[in-house]
C-alpha positions as CSV (number, residue, x, y, z in Angstrom):
1,M,-32.0,44.6,-10.0
2,T,-35.2,47.2,-9.8
3,K,-38.1,46.7,-11.9
4,N,-36.2,45.3,-14.9
5,W,-37.6,41.6,-14.6
6,L,-41.0,43.2,-15.0
7,V,-40.7,46.1,-17.3
8,A,-38.3,44.5,-19.8
9,G,-41.5,42.9,-21.2
10,A,-42.0,46.1,-23.1
11,M,-39.0,45.4,-25.3
12,A,-40.0,41.7,-25.6
13,L,-41.9,42.6,-28.7
14,T,-40.1,40.3,-30.8
15,A,-39.7,39.5,-34.4
16,S,-40.0,35.6,-35.0
17,M,-41.3,33.1,-37.5
18,T,-43.3,29.9,-37.1
19,A,-41.1,28.0,-39.3
20,T,-43.5,25.4,-40.4
21,A,-44.6,24.3,-44.1
22,S,-48.2,25.2,-43.7
23,Y,-48.3,29.1,-44.4
24,A,-51.6,29.9,-42.4
25,Q,-49.4,30.9,-39.5
26,S,-48.5,34.0,-37.9
27,T,-45.3,35.8,-38.4
28,T,-45.1,36.8,-34.8
29,V,-44.4,33.5,-32.9
30,P,-47.4,32.9,-30.5
31,G,-46.1,33.1,-27.0
32,E,-43.1,35.1,-27.7
33,Q,-44.3,37.7,-25.4
34,V,-45.6,35.7,-22.3
35,G,-43.8,35.9,-18.9
36,L,-43.1,39.9,-19.7
37,A,-44.9,42.9,-18.6
38,T,-45.5,44.1,-22.4
39,G,-47.9,46.8,-21.0
40,A,-45.4,48.6,-18.8
41,P,-43.2,51.3,-19.8
42,L,-39.5,50.9,-19.4
43,P,-37.0,53.2,-17.6
44,E,-34.9,55.1,-20.0
45,G,-31.8,53.7,-21.4
46,I,-31.1,50.5,-23.8
47,Y,-31.8,46.9,-23.3
48,A,-30.8,43.7,-25.0
49,L,-33.1,40.5,-24.9
50,N,-32.7,37.1,-26.3
51,T,-35.4,34.4,-26.7
52,F,-35.5,30.8,-28.0
53,V,-37.9,28.6,-28.5
54,Y,-37.9,25.0,-29.4
55,Q,-41.1,23.4,-30.8
56,M,-41.0,19.8,-30.3
57,R,-44.0,18.7,-32.8
58,D,-45.9,15.5,-32.8
59,N,-46.1,13.2,-35.5
60,P,-47.1,13.3,-38.3
61,S,-45.0,16.6,-38.6
62,P,-41.7,15.7,-40.5
63,V,-39.8,18.6,-38.5
64,D,-39.0,20.2,-35.5
65,A,-38.4,23.7,-35.1
66,G,-36.5,26.7,-33.3
67,I,-36.7,30.2,-33.4
68,N,-34.0,32.4,-31.8
69,V,-34.6,36.0,-31.5
70,P,-32.2,39.1,-30.3
71,V,-33.9,41.8,-29.7
72,L,-32.2,45.7,-29.0
73,V,-34.7,48.3,-27.4
74,W,-33.7,52.0,-26.9
75,S,-36.0,53.4,-24.4
76,T,-35.8,57.1,-25.1
77,P,-36.4,60.2,-23.2
78,F,-39.5,61.4,-25.2
79,V,-42.7,61.1,-23.4
80,P,-45.5,62.6,-25.5
81,F,-48.8,62.9,-23.9
82,G,-47.1,60.9,-20.9
83,G,-46.3,57.8,-22.9
84,R,-42.7,56.9,-23.2
85,V,-41.5,55.9,-26.9
86,E,-39.3,52.9,-27.1
87,L,-37.6,51.8,-30.4
88,L,-36.6,48.3,-31.2
89,V,-35.0,46.1,-33.8
90,A,-34.7,42.4,-34.3
91,P,-33.1,40.1,-36.6
92,P,-34.4,36.5,-36.0
93,T,-33.2,33.0,-37.2
94,V,-35.3,30.1,-37.8
95,F,-33.9,26.2,-37.4
96,V,-35.5,23.3,-38.9
97,F,-34.7,19.9,-37.5
98,G,-35.8,16.6,-39.5
99,K,-37.0,13.8,-37.8
100,G,-35.4,10.3,-38.4
101,N,-32.2,9.5,-40.3
102,S,-33.3,7.9,-43.4
103,S,-32.6,9.2,-47.2
104,S,-36.0,10.5,-47.0
105,S,-35.8,12.6,-44.1
106,I,-35.8,16.1,-44.1
107,R,-32.3,17.8,-43.4
108,D,-31.6,20.3,-41.1
109,L,-31.4,23.8,-42.1
110,S,-31.5,27.4,-40.6
111,F,-31.9,30.9,-42.0
112,N,-32.2,34.3,-41.2
113,V,-35.7,36.1,-41.7
114,G,-37.0,39.5,-42.4
115,T,-35.8,42.0,-39.7
116,F,-38.3,43.7,-37.8
117,V,-38.3,47.2,-36.7
118,G,-41.0,49.2,-34.9
119,G,-41.9,51.6,-31.7
120,I,-43.8,51.1,-28.9
121,W,-45.9,54.0,-27.1
122,A,-46.0,52.7,-23.3
123,F,-48.3,54.6,-20.7
124,D,-47.9,54.2,-16.9
125,L,-51.6,54.6,-15.6
126,G,-50.8,54.9,-12.2
127,N,-51.4,52.1,-9.5
128,N,-49.1,49.8,-10.8
129,F,-51.1,49.5,-14.3
130,G,-49.7,50.2,-17.5
131,V,-50.9,49.8,-21.5
132,S,-49.0,50.0,-24.5
133,F,-49.4,50.3,-28.2
134,L,-46.9,48.8,-31.0
135,G,-46.6,49.2,-34.6
136,G,-44.0,48.0,-36.8
137,V,-43.2,45.8,-39.8
138,Y,-41.0,42.7,-40.6
139,L,-38.9,43.6,-43.6
140,N,-39.2,40.2,-45.3
141,E,-38.8,41.6,-49.1
142,L,-35.6,43.1,-48.2
143,N,-33.8,40.2,-46.4
144,G,-36.4,37.2,-46.3
145,D,-34.9,33.9,-47.1
146,R,-36.3,31.7,-49.9
147,G,-35.4,28.5,-48.4
148,V,-37.0,25.2,-49.1
149,L,-37.0,21.8,-47.1
150,T,-34.5,19.2,-48.7
151,T,-34.2,15.5,-47.5
152,R,-31.3,14.0,-46.9
153,A,-31.0,12.5,-50.4
154,G,-31.0,15.9,-51.9
155,A,-34.5,15.8,-53.3
156,L,-37.1,18.6,-52.2
157,A,-40.1,18.2,-49.9
158,I,-42.8,19.7,-51.9
159,P,-46.0,21.5,-50.1
160,N,-48.3,18.4,-50.7
161,G,-46.0,16.2,-48.3
162,G,-44.2,14.2,-51.4
163,V,-40.7,14.4,-52.3
164,G,-39.5,15.6,-55.6
165,P,-38.0,18.6,-57.7
166,G,-39.2,22.1,-57.5
167,G,-40.6,22.4,-54.2
168,G,-41.9,25.5,-52.5
169,A,-40.6,27.7,-49.7
170,V,-40.4,26.9,-46.3
171,L,-42.2,29.8,-44.9
172,G,-44.6,31.7,-47.4
173,Q,-44.7,34.4,-44.7
174,L,-41.4,35.7,-46.2
175,A,-42.8,36.4,-49.4
176,S,-43.9,40.0,-48.4
177,N,-43.6,42.5,-45.5
178,T,-45.8,41.5,-42.5
179,Y,-47.3,44.5,-40.5
180,R,-47.6,44.1,-36.8
181,F,-49.9,45.7,-34.4
182,G,-50.3,45.2,-30.8
183,V,-52.0,46.2,-27.7
184,A,-50.9,45.3,-24.1
185,A,-52.2,45.7,-20.6
186,S,-50.3,44.9,-17.3
187,Y,-50.5,45.2,-13.7
188,T,-47.2,44.7,-11.6
189,G,-47.7,45.6,-8.3
190,D,-47.0,43.3,-5.1
191,G,-44.6,41.2,-7.1
192,Y,-47.1,40.3,-9.6
193,N,-46.8,40.3,-13.5
194,L,-50.6,40.2,-14.9
195,T,-50.3,40.9,-18.6
196,A,-52.7,40.1,-21.4
197,N,-51.2,40.9,-25.1
198,L,-53.0,41.1,-28.3
199,T,-50.9,41.0,-31.6
200,A,-52.0,41.3,-35.0
201,N,-50.3,40.5,-38.0
202,I,-51.4,42.1,-41.7
203,Y,-49.9,40.4,-44.7
204,D,-48.8,42.5,-47.6
205,S,-49.9,39.6,-50.2
206,P,-50.4,38.1,-52.4
207,A,-46.7,38.1,-52.9
208,T,-44.3,35.8,-55.0
209,F,-41.0,34.2,-54.8
210,G,-40.1,34.5,-58.2
211,G,-37.0,33.6,-60.4
212,N,-34.7,30.8,-61.1
213,R,-33.2,29.5,-57.9
214,N,-31.5,26.7,-59.2
215,I,-33.9,24.3,-57.2
216,G,-34.5,21.3,-59.3
217,P,-35.3,21.7,-63.0
218,G,-36.3,25.2,-63.7
219,G,-36.3,26.6,-60.3
220,F,-39.6,27.7,-58.7
221,T,-41.9,30.7,-58.8
222,Q,-44.9,30.6,-56.5
223,S,-47.2,33.1,-55.3
224,Y,-48.8,33.1,-51.8
225,S,-51.7,34.8,-50.2
226,I,-51.0,34.8,-46.4
227,S,-54.2,34.5,-43.6
228,D,-54.1,37.4,-41.7
229,A,-53.8,36.3,-37.8
230,L,-54.3,37.3,-34.3
231,N,-52.3,36.2,-31.4
232,L,-53.1,36.3,-27.7
233,D,-50.4,36.2,-24.9
234,L,-51.4,35.5,-21.2
235,T,-49.3,35.8,-18.2
236,A,-50.0,35.6,-14.6
237,T,-46.6,35.2,-12.3
238,K,-45.5,36.4,-8.9
239,K,-42.0,37.2,-7.8
240,F,-40.5,35.4,-4.3
241,G,-37.3,37.0,-3.7
242,K,-35.0,36.5,-6.7
243,F,-37.3,33.8,-8.1
244,E,-40.5,34.0,-10.2
245,I,-43.2,31.1,-10.8
246,G,-46.5,31.3,-12.4
247,A,-48.9,30.3,-15.5
248,I,-48.7,31.2,-19.1
249,A,-50.9,30.4,-22.0
250,Y,-50.8,31.7,-25.6
251,G,-52.5,31.1,-29.0
252,T,-53.0,31.9,-32.8
253,Y,-56.3,32.6,-34.7
254,N,-56.0,32.5,-38.7
255,F,-59.0,34.6,-40.1
256,D,-58.4,33.1,-43.8
257,T,-59.0,29.1,-43.9
258,S,-59.6,28.8,-47.4
259,F,-56.6,27.3,-49.9
260,K,-56.0,30.9,-51.0
261,G,-55.0,31.7,-47.5
262,G,-52.5,28.8,-47.1
263,N,-54.6,26.0,-45.9
264,I,-52.6,23.3,-48.2
265,I,-52.3,19.5,-47.8
266,N,-49.1,18.3,-46.2
267,A,-48.0,16.1,-43.7
268,A,-49.4,18.4,-40.8
269,N,-52.5,18.8,-42.4
270,P,-53.2,15.6,-44.8
271,T,-56.8,16.2,-45.5
272,G,-56.4,20.1,-46.4
273,T,-58.6,20.8,-43.3
274,P,-58.7,24.5,-42.7
275,D,-56.4,25.7,-40.0
276,R,-58.1,27.9,-37.8
277,G,-55.4,27.9,-34.9
278,R,-54.3,26.8,-31.9
279,F,-53.6,27.6,-28.0
280,L,-51.0,26.4,-25.5
281,M,-50.9,26.3,-21.6
282,G,-47.9,26.2,-19.1
283,G,-45.7,27.3,-16.8
284,L,-42.9,29.9,-16.2
285,V,-39.9,30.2,-13.9
286,G,-37.4,33.1,-13.8
287,Y,-34.4,34.1,-11.6
288,D,-32.6,37.4,-10.8
289,L,-29.1,37.1,-11.9
290,G,-28.5,40.8,-10.7
291,F,-26.8,41.8,-14.1
292,A,-29.6,40.0,-16.1
293,T,-32.8,38.2,-15.7
294,A,-33.4,34.7,-16.8
295,Q,-36.6,32.7,-17.4
296,V,-37.5,29.3,-18.7
297,Y,-41.2,28.5,-19.6
298,V,-42.9,25.3,-20.9
299,A,-46.1,24.8,-22.7
300,R,-48.6,22.0,-24.5
301,T,-51.1,22.4,-26.9
302,V,-54.4,22.1,-25.4
303,V,-57.0,23.0,-28.1
304,R,-56.1,23.2,-31.9
305,S,-58.0,23.0,-35.2
306,A,-57.7,19.8,-37.3
307,G,-55.1,21.7,-39.7
308,T,-52.6,22.5,-37.3
309,F,-50.0,20.6,-35.4
310,D,-49.7,19.3,-31.4
311,S,-46.5,20.5,-29.7
312,T,-44.8,21.0,-26.7
313,E,-42.5,24.1,-26.4
314,V,-39.7,25.1,-24.3
315,S,-38.4,28.7,-24.1
316,G,-35.5,30.3,-22.7
317,R,-35.0,34.2,-22.3
318,L,-32.3,36.4,-21.1
319,I,-32.9,40.2,-20.5
320,V,-30.0,42.4,-19.8
321,P,-30.1,45.9,-19.3
322,L,-27.1,47.7,-21.0
323,Y,-27.4,51.4,-20.3
324,S,-29.2,53.8,-18.0
325,P,-28.6,57.6,-17.8
326,T,-26.6,58.6,-14.8
327,P,-28.8,59.8,-11.9
328,V,-28.1,63.7,-11.7
329,A,-26.4,64.4,-8.6
330,A,-28.0,66.4,-6.1
331,A,-26.9,70.2,-5.7
332,P,-24.7,70.2,-2.3
333,A,-26.5,72.0,0.4
334,P,-24.9,75.5,1.2
335,I,-23.0,75.7,4.5
336,I,-24.4,77.9,6.9
337,R,-22.6,78.9,9.9
338,K,-23.8,81.0,12.8
339,Y,-21.3,83.2,14.7
């Protein structure tokens, strides 16, 4: 299936959320780009990709979380200054799964989040090296959900971990647009995918969820000032025939660890300890199906600050090339006859 299993990484700059009641987390999910050669330019064409991440969070977190991210990418014929222009759009969905079956357990819920629109400028540097630059925005102010955690008994899980009316939003990130910038470098020679990807999230905050949402007496109005964050995704895999196998690692770093930056007291952070971030390591297996490429990867928290959570994360991905320009047929050679 040509090099699609490698270069499809350029479209994997997906738009997804951390699905947590602690707001000092990046909008871009850490690890969403592992397993993909995000530094390499895509061949001209249209591509679809879907990634699903399931976070099995250790106690005392009251929830597990899932994020589904469909992405559509147009790798354009435009190559200004030698760099391929690629346009992408992604409308992610977040799922929250409450643990336990008691009346105080949090109910399962799901909601769509701000659509991501952006572009990539990707360069082939030669000798199987590539580098790319990304810019875009999560349009949370247009279609971000103002969901809140509710218990099975109907009360609300408020930010300090208690239960009562008038709770805050599940994801403070959705209170404002998020501006995303990234740079990636890849080596894709001899069946290898060696990639490092750095992603910055800059928040248009403080922002407010306002108005009466009929959630408890009087609804809620709450202002959020979200910590800007930096994510690092690392990949080291090799292709063996149709199979791909290797190691991955990823993490996030929050710049603002103050209360204003979103470090609240809740079940995952009972002492209000500043949430500086976390880092995970694991492995990846992929397979070339012919019409598509499938990947599964698993990672576990190895380092974290006291204000965040441990988790085992299982992710699956499918990469499908939808369209590529028909190659131009070579002109027939003239028939020359000698008499």
